[in-house]
C-alpha positions in Angstrom: 34.0 59.8 28.2 30.5 58.6 29.7 27.2 58.5 27.5 23.6 59.4 29.2 23.0 55.7 28.8 25.7 54.9 30.9 25.4 57.1 33.7 21.7 56.1 33.8 22.8 52.2 33.4 25.5 52.9 36.5 23.2 54.6 38.7 19.8 52.9 38.1 20.4 49.4 36.4 17.9 48.3 34.5 15.2 47.7 37.2 13.6 51.5 36.2 13.3 53.7 33.8 14.1 57.6 34.2 14.0 60.1 31.6 17.6 60.7 30.3 16.9 64.7 31.6 17.3 63.2 35.4 21.0 62.8 33.9 21.2 66.8 33.2 19.5 67.3 36.6 21.9 65.4 38.6 25.0 67.0 36.2 23.9 70.5 36.6 23.7 70.2 40.8 27.0 68.3 40.5 28.4 71.3 38.9 27.4 73.7 41.6 29.2 71.5 43.8 32.0 72.0 42.0 31.6 76.0 41.4 31.4 76.3 45.2 35.0 74.7 45.2 36.0 77.0 42.4 35.9 74.0 39.7 33.9 75.5 37.2 35.6 73.3 34.6 35.1 69.7 36.1 32.7 68.4 34.1 31.9 68.8 30.2 29.4 68.1 27.8 30.2 66.3 24.9 27.3 67.4 22.7 25.3 64.4 21.4 27.2 62.0 23.1 27.4 62.7 26.7 29.6 64.4 29.7 33.6 63.9 30.0 35.3 64.7 33.6 38.3 67.1 33.3 40.9 68.2 36.0 39.5 70.4 38.1 40.7 74.1 37.4 39.9 77.0 39.2 38.1 79.6 37.1 39.6 83.2 36.4 
């Protein structure tokens, strides 16, 4: 499981300030790419915590 802060630090380091909603935008784009591969469940949102990466399972 990854928190938004962990993702921000890994992606941008401490050098610049970006809004945490930026991560949501990136996650949305990544989910769209997984959906194109019929892997709709690969990224799960854990409300109040962050995101969990799971197995790529084709949606029914």
